[in-house]
C-alpha positions in Angstrom: -24.4 -30.3 -58.8 -20.9 -31.2 -58.1 -19.7 -28.0 -60.1 -21.6 -26.2 -57.5 -20.2 -28.1 -54.5 -16.5 -27.3 -55.9 -17.1 -23.6 -56.0 -18.8 -23.5 -52.5 -15.7 -25.3 -51.3 -13.5 -22.6 -52.8 -15.3 -19.8 -51.2 -14.8 -21.3 -47.7 -11.1 -21.9 -48.4 -10.9 -18.3 -49.3 -12.9 -17.0 -46.3 -10.8 -19.2 -43.8 -7.4 -19.0 -45.0 -4.8 -19.1 -42.5 -7.0 -20.8 -39.9 -5.9 -23.3 -37.9 -6.4 -27.2 -39.4 -6.7 -29.5 -36.4 -10.1 -28.7 -35.4 -12.0 -31.3 -33.7 -14.9 -32.2 -35.8 -17.6 -32.2 -32.5 -16.4 -28.6 -31.5 -16.7 -27.5 -35.3 -19.9 -24.9 -36.0 -20.1 -25.6 -39.7 -20.8 -22.6 -41.7 -22.2 -22.3 -45.3 -20.7 -19.5 -47.6 -24.1 -17.6 -47.5 -24.1 -18.0 -43.4 -20.4 -16.6 -43.5 -21.6 -13.6 -45.8 -24.8 -13.1 -43.8 -23.2 -13.0 -40.5 -20.5 -10.4 -41.7 -18.3 -12.4 -39.2 -15.4 -10.2 -37.7 -12.5 -11.6 -36.1 -9.3 -10.1 -33.6 -6.4 -12.1 -32.8 -5.5 -13.5 -29.5 -2.5 -11.7 -28.3 0.0 -12.8 -25.4 -0.9 -11.5 -21.9 1.8 -11.1 -19.4 -0.3 -10.1 -16.4 -4.2 -9.8 -16.0 -6.7 -7.8 -13.8 -7.7 -9.8 -10.7 -10.2 -7.3 -9.5 -10.5 -3.5 -8.7 -11.5 -2.3 -5.1 -12.6 0.6 -3.4 -9.5 2.0 -1.4 -8.2 4.7 1.1 -5.0 6.3 1.0 -3.4 6.6 4.3 0.1 6.9 6.0 1.7 3.5 7.1 2.2 3.2 10.8 5.7 4.4 11.0 5.0 7.4 9.1 2.6 8.8 11.8 4.0 10.2 14.8 2.0 11.8 17.8 3.7 14.5 19.6 3.1 14.7 23.4 3.0 17.3 25.8 5.0 15.8 28.1 4.7 17.6 31.2 1.4 19.3 32.3 1.3 23.3 32.3 -0.2 26.0 29.9 -0.2 26.8 26.2 1.8 30.0 25.5 1.9 30.0 21.8 0.9 27.6 18.9 3.0 27.8 16.1 1.5 25.3 13.6 -2.2 24.2 12.7 -3.6 21.7 11.1 -2.8 21.3 7.3 0.7 23.0 7.9 3.6 21.5 5.9 6.5 21.2 8.5 10.1 20.5 9.0 11.9 18.0 11.3 12.6 19.9 14.5 10.3 23.1 13.5 8.6 24.2 16.7 5.0 23.6 17.0 3.9 25.1 20.3 5.3 26.5 23.5 4.4 25.5 26.9 4.8 27.1 30.3 5.2 24.4 33.1 6.4 24.6 36.9 7.8 21.1 36.3 10.5 22.5 33.7 11.4 25.0 36.6 11.7 22.7 39.2 13.4 20.2 36.9 16.2 23.0 36.2 16.6 23.9 39.9 17.1 19.8 40.7 19.6 19.9 37.7 21.4 22.8 39.1 21.5 20.9 42.2 22.8 17.8 40.7 25.7 19.9 39.2 26.7 21.3 42.3 26.7 17.9 44.0 28.8 16.1 40.9 31.4 18.9 41.1 31.9 18.4 45.0 31.8 14.3 44.5 34.4 14.9 41.8 36.6 16.9 43.9 36.4 14.3 46.9 36.8 11.4 44.3 39.8 12.8 43.3 41.1 13.9 46.7 40.2 10.4 48.2 42.3 8.8 45.2 45.2 10.7 45.7 45.3 9.7 49.6 44.7 6.1 48.9 47.9 6.4 46.4 49.8 7.7 49.4 48.5 4.9 51.8 47.0 7.3 54.0 43.5 6.2 53.4 42.2 2.5 52.4 41.3 1.8 48.9 37.7 1.1 49.8 37.1 4.5 50.8 38.7 5.9 47.6 36.5 3.4 45.5 33.2 4.8 47.7 34.0 8.0 46.7 34.2 7.3 43.1 30.6 5.6 43.4 29.3 8.9 44.9 30.7 10.7 41.8 29.2 8.5 39.2 26.0 8.7 41.0 25.9 12.3 41.0 27.0 12.2 36.9 24.1 9.6 36.1 21.8 12.1 37.9 23.0 15.1 36.0 22.7 13.2 32.7 19.2 12.1 33.3 18.0 15.6 34.3 19.8 17.2 31.2 18.3 14.6 28.8 15.1 14.9 30.2 15.1 18.9 29.4 16.7 18.3 26.5 14.2 16.1 25.0 11.5 18.8 25.1 13.7 21.8 24.1 13.4 23.2 27.7 14.5 26.7 28.7 15.1 26.5 32.3 15.3 30.0 32.8 11.6 30.9 31.3 10.2 27.8 32.5 8.9 26.4 29.1 9.3 23.7 26.7 8.8 23.4 22.9 6.9 20.7 21.0 9.0 20.0 17.6 8.1 18.2 14.3 9.5 14.7 14.5 9.9 14.6 11.0 8.9 16.2 7.6 5.8 16.2 6.6 2.1 17.6 7.1 0.6 18.4 10.7 -2.6 15.8 10.5 -4.0 16.9 14.0 -3.4 19.9 16.2 -5.2 19.8 19.5 -3.7 22.7 21.5 -5.2 26.3 22.1 -3.3 29.3 23.3 -4.0 29.8 26.9 -5.1 26.2 27.3 -4.0 23.9 30.2 -2.2 20.4 29.2 -1.7 17.3 31.0 1.6 15.2 30.9 1.8 13.0 27.8 -1.5 14.7 25.8 -1.4 14.0 22.0 -1.1 17.5 21.2 -0.2 16.8 17.6 -0.1 14.3 15.2 2.3 14.8 12.1 2.2 12.7 9.0 5.2 12.0 6.6 4.3 13.6 3.2 6.3 10.9 1.1 5.4 7.9 2.6 1.9 6.5 1.9 -0.2 2.9 1.8 -3.6 1.9 0.1 -6.0 0.2 2.2 -8.7 -2.1 1.1 -11.0 -5.1 2.0 -10.9 -8.0 -0.3 -14.4 -9.6 -0.6 -14.6 -13.2 0.2 -14.9 -14.4 -3.6 -10.9 -12.7 -3.9 -9.5 -14.6 -1.3 -6.8 -16.6 -2.3 -6.6 -14.9 -5.6 -4.6 -11.7 -4.4 -1.1 -12.3 -3.2 1.5 -10.1 -1.6 3.9 -8.8 -4.4 1.0 -8.0 -6.7 1.0 -4.9 -8.7 -1.6 -2.4 -8.1 -2.6 0.6 -10.1 -4.5 3.1 -8.1 -6.9 5.9 -10.0 -5.3 4.4 -13.1 -1.7 6.1 -12.6 -0.3 5.8 -9.0 1.7 2.5 -8.7 1.8 0.4 -5.6 2.7 -3.0 -4.5 0.3 -5.6 -2.3 2.2 -5.7 0.8 -0.3 -8.0 3.2 -3.7 -9.8 2.7 -5.5 -10.8 5.4 -6.6 -14.8 5.9 -9.3 -14.0 8.5 -12.7 -13.0 7.2 -14.8 -10.1 8.8 -17.8 -11.9 9.9 -19.6 -8.7 9.2 -18.2 -7.4 5.9 -17.0 -10.8 4.8 -14.0 -9.5 3.6 -10.3 -9.2 4.6 -7.7 -6.4 5.1 -5.3 -5.6 2.0 -2.5 -3.2 2.2 -0.2 -2.1 -0.6 2.8 0.1 -0.2 3.1 3.1 -2.8 6.6 4.4 -3.8 8.4 6.6 -1.9 7.9 10.3 -2.4 4.6 9.9 -4.4 2.3 12.9 -3.9 -0.7 12.0 -2.6 -3.5 13.2 0.1 -4.0 11.2 3.5 -7.8 10.2 4.0 -8.9 10.3 0.2 -10.8 7.5 -1.4 -9.6 5.9 -4.5 -10.0 3.0 -6.9 -7.3 0.1 -6.6 -7.0 -2.3 -9.7 -4.9 -5.5 -8.8 -3.1 -7.1 -11.3 -1.3 -11.0 -11.4 1.6 -11.8 -13.3 0.4 -14.5 -15.5 1.8 -18.0 -14.8 0.6 -19.9 -17.9 0.0 -19.1 -21.9 -2.4 -16.3 -20.8 -3.8 -14.3 -23.7 -6.0 -11.0 -24.3 -8.7 -10.9 -26.5 -11.7 -8.0 -27.1 -14.3 -8.5 -24.4 -16.9 -8.8 -27.3 -15.3 -12.0 -28.3 -16.2 -14.0 -25.1 -19.9 -15.1 -24.4 -21.6 -17.6 -22.2 -23.3 -21.1 -23.0 -25.0 -22.4 -20.0 -22.7 -22.1 -16.9 -19.3 -22.0 -19.0 -17.7 -19.2 -21.1 -17.0 -19.8 -24.6 -15.1 -18.3 -27.6 -15.7 -18.6 -31.3 -12.3 -19.5 -32.8 -11.7 -19.4 -36.9 -11.4 -22.7 -38.2 -11.7 -24.3 -41.7 -15.4 -24.7 -42.7 -16.6 -22.8 -39.7 -15.7 -21.6 -36.5 -14.7 -24.0 -33.3 -17.0 -23.7 -30.2 -14.1 -23.3 -27.9 -14.4 -23.6 -23.8 -11.9 -21.2 -22.1 -11.5 -20.0 -18.3 -11.5 -16.4 -18.3 -10.5 -13.6 -15.8 -12.1 -10.1 -14.8 -12.1 -7.7 -17.8 -10.1 -4.6 -18.0 -11.5 -2.0 -20.2 -12.3 -3.4 -23.8 -10.2 -6.3 -23.0 -10.4 -9.7 -21.1 -7.6 -12.1 -20.3 -8.2 -15.9 -21.2 -6.3 -18.3 -19.0 -6.8 -21.4 -20.6 -8.5 -22.8 -23.9 -7.0 -20.6 -26.2 -3.6 -20.0 -27.9 -1.9 -16.6 -29.0 -2.5 -15.7 -32.9 -5.8 -17.7 -32.8 -8.8 -15.5 -34.4 -11.9 -15.3 -32.3 -15.0 -13.6 -33.6 -16.0 -10.2 -32.4 -19.2 -9.9 -33.8 -22.5 -11.8 -34.5 -21.8 -13.8 -31.4 -25.6 -13.9 -30.4 -26.2 -15.6 -33.8 -23.4 -17.9 -33.2 -24.7 -19.0 -30.0 -28.3 -19.6 -31.7 -26.5 -22.1 -34.2 -24.4 -23.8 -31.3 -27.2 -24.4 -29.4 -29.5 -25.8 -32.1 -26.8 -28.0 -33.6 
């Protein structure tokens, strides 16, 4: 009998070689050599995890606010020609449409009159300044003439600026709408021959090298996602969380999330995507196969290799990512966990 016990002990020692010795008896699920053999237990080592998956959210790809610009038809008129349609790639300054406007003719005529007045006011100001220096007229009179000259100059500058801002052709009475940046025409609302009213949003142009990810964070993840966290879109596109709302939408029970995509990334605005949010491990987190984790009651457990059996170890686990799952506490890197026959081990643990 004594010899049988010695042989059994030797087998167990061989089977659990290299296992941690500091096992608390209360957590130890003792296994005989026959049980170990019958269960055909397999193990995997816990590996250090630098980051873990917080959650995966359905998302939308959209241009950030500063990358979408509306091009307004500033003056009322009639569309003579459209030069771009929705979906066209455009360069900054590229013409989008030509519009005939009576106001351009009126403004051009006013500019011509203002230039004539400027020339006359300039000549008078110079003459009055000379007379003032010779003592023929008072200094106040020269100052008054200079003020009139400055006023005429301001009028010319303002009307010139207005015409230049819309690429106006004063002779033809037309002005040209141009692309404000390199991008893609997201909306084109003009038709040749159709009238336009002042300040109508004729085109919308999106920058092609700037996008953001927009998503809704469910209530269960509020407080777990923070600005600066890494985002992987569709498994390949890198982004960074820039903001997370703090107020829940009462209808959806979620808060808005935005993440910036690296400049120059080729994407399609309006497309739906899957956004995986990752957090950097602030503790000694480890990664184990998903098959190593099980539930006992309301808690999460793993079975850790130990001398004479396995330790039933309560752990704090995160969301699974693929075949792996991150353990935030309760397990150390290098410890071996059981990845097979967990149902049988659970039955033995519950019967203990």
